[in-house]
N, C-alpha and C positions, 0 to 999 in steps of 0.2 A: 076067244080072240087073243092073239099074242100081243104082248106089249113090248115096245122097243126098250131095251135096257139103257139106262143112263150110264155113261162111263164113270168109273169109281171116283175119279178126281173131280168130277162135275157134280157129284151128289151133294145135296144140302147137308148131309151128315158127315161129309169127309172134307170139310174146309176149316180153315184156321179159326174163324169166328165161332163156329159150332163147338170146336174143341175148347176154346177159352171159356165159353159159357158153361159147358159141362164141368170143366175143371173148377171154376169158381164156386160151383154148388157144393164142393167137398171141403171148402176152407173152414178152419176153426181157429178160435183165439188160442186155445190150449196148444194146438199143434204149432201155431205161429211162434209162441214162446220157446218151444223146444227147438225149432229150426233156427231161431235167432241166436240161441245159446250155442248151438252146434257150429254154425257158420261164423259166429262172432260178427254178425251183420253190423256194418257201419263202424267197426272197430278194427283198425289196422288194415293190412293190405288185402286180405282174403275175404271176399264177399262184400267189400265196400262198394257202395253205389248200386247194389242190387236191391230190388223190392221183393219181399216175400209175402205171400198171402196166407200161408199156413195150411198147405195140403200135404198129407203124408206121401212119401215117395212111392210106396206101394200102390196108392191110388193113382198117382201120376203114370206109373208104368202100366197099370191095368187099362187106363183110358187110352194110352198111346197104342196099346195092342189093338184096341177097338178101331183106332184110326190108322191102322197099318197101311191102308191103300192111299193115304194122302199124297198128293203130288208134290214134287220138289218146290214148285211155286208157292203152294200153301204152307209148306214147312218153312220156307224163307220168311213168310209173314210171322210165324211163331218165333223164329229166331230174333226178329226185330223187337219183340216185346221186352220191356224193362222188368217183367215179372220172372223171377228165377224159375219157378215151377213150370211156367209156360215154355221157357227155353229148354228145361229138362225134358219136357214132353216132346219138343222138337227133335232133340238128339236121340231120344228113345225110339221115336218113330223111324228115324234114320237107321238106328241100330237094328230094329226088328226087320226092316226091309233088307238090310245088308246080310243078315243071318239067314234069311229065307232062301231055300234052295231054288225056288221058282223065279226069283228076281232076276231079270235080264241083265246082261253085261252092260247094256247101255244105261240102265237105271243105276247100276252100281257106280258107273262113271259119273253120272249126274250127282249122286250122293257124295262121292269123293270130292268132286269139283266144288260142290256147295260147301262142304266142310272146310276146305282150304280157303275158298274165296271169302267166307264169312267167319273166319277164325276169330275175328274181333268180337263176335257174339258168343263164341264158345270160350268163355273167359273165367272159368273156375275149374278146380281139380275134378270135381264130380262130373261136370259136363264133358271134360276130356275123357275121363275114365269110362264113362257110360257109352261112348260112341267110337273112340279112336281104334280100338282093337279090330272091329269088323268093318267099319266104314272106311278107314284108312288102311289098316294092316291087311284086312281081307282082300281089298281091292288090289293092293300092291304086291301080293304074294307071288304072282307069276309075271311081274313087271319090274322094270328098273326102279330102284328105291332111293335115287339121288335126293328126292324131295325131303326124305327123313333127315339126311345129313345137313341139308340147308336149314331145316327147322331146328335141329339140335344146336345150331350156331346162332339162332335168332336172339335178339334182345328181349323178346317177349317170353315170359316164363311159361305161358300156356302152350305156346308153339314148341318150346323145348320139351315140355312134358308130353305133348303129342308124339314127339320123335321116339321116345323110349316106350311109351305106353302102347303105341301101334304095333310094336314088335311082339306083343303078346300072342297075336295070331300066328306069327312065324314060329314062336316057341311051341305052340300047340302042335304044329306040324313037324316038330323035331329040328327046326332050322334056327339055330341060336347065334349064328355069326354076327348078324347086325345088332343084336342085343348087346353083345360084348363090345363091339366097336363103338356104338352110340354111348354106352355106359362110360367108356373111356373118355369120350369127348366131354361128357357132363360131370366128370369126377370133381372138377374144381368149381362147380356151380355154387353160388352163394345162398341159394334158397333151400330151405328144409324140405319143401314139397318136391323138389327135384331129387334131393338126397334119398328121401323115402321111396320114390319111384325107382330110382336107380338100384337101390338095395333090394327092393322087392322083386324087380325083374331079373337081377342077377341070381337071386335065390331060385326063381322059377326056371331060368335057363340052366342053372346048376343041377336041377332035378332031372334034366334031360342029358346033360353032359357034365358030370362031376369033375372030370380031369381038366376041362377048360376053365371051369370056375376056380379050381385050386391054382391053376397057372396064373389066372388073373389076380387072385388074392396074393399070391407070392410076390407079384410085381407091384401091386398097388395098396395092399392092406395098411402099410405103415403111414401112407399119406391120405387115405380115404377119410371123408367125414365120418365120424363115429356112428351116426345114425345109419348111413348107407352100409357101413361095415356090419353093424349088428343085424340088420335085415338080411344081408347077403349070406351070413354064416349061420343063420337060424336053424338050418336043417343038417348042419355038420355035427359030428360027435363032440362031446365035452372037451376032449383033449385038443381037437383041432380048433374049436372056438377060442379056447384059452391061448393057443399059439398065436392066432391072428390078432386077437385083442392085445396081446403082449408085444406085438411088433412096434418098434419105435422109429420115428423119423430119423434118418441119418443126420448127423450134426452138420450144420452149415459151415463151410470152410471159412476160416477167419482171414 
């Protein structure tokens, strides 16, 4: 006798509650201490307000892969959680779906829309970096990219980080134009997490187009935040690195 299959997103094993229950089984006090040191939980701007339960990221990712068929509605429930590892699971499921070749265009749009709509819950550098390249960048690759420029000018640090991080997918395809343009918008940002992202993505774009990177550095190196500059020139030869590190800001007219 044949049994009627239950749709994946209706299965008892593919819902938010089941995911959270499974996740909590992996928590440990030792891991919690490591995570709190790493994220400086409750101290300063980054990680403040998050609750951590002490689950290794490797375990979070493995569980997310098991729950890859989760529907956007159930993923939304995970994003609502105050527990950081649960939200990491949510964006990981989104990432795995976005990477998967058989994922439909309509589902990719749902994931993109969910990411943008609930960016208030994607509120730390690791959550952005875990999902923006494929959920946002992968979706926008063959579409207008105006939203990235809007995000780059946002008052929200994580939206600004999404703007540059999403271009990783473009870089992989050899398309570096938006990376350089968005990096230019973010050059005067006051946050070190933006400086690091800008520098790292300039370095990656430069590995595809060295001449455009050098042109960018010739124009901006003297005024770039030092962290961004050091990241950007990491793959250049010793002489070039010294040249750009030695560039000085022009004197201010009196």
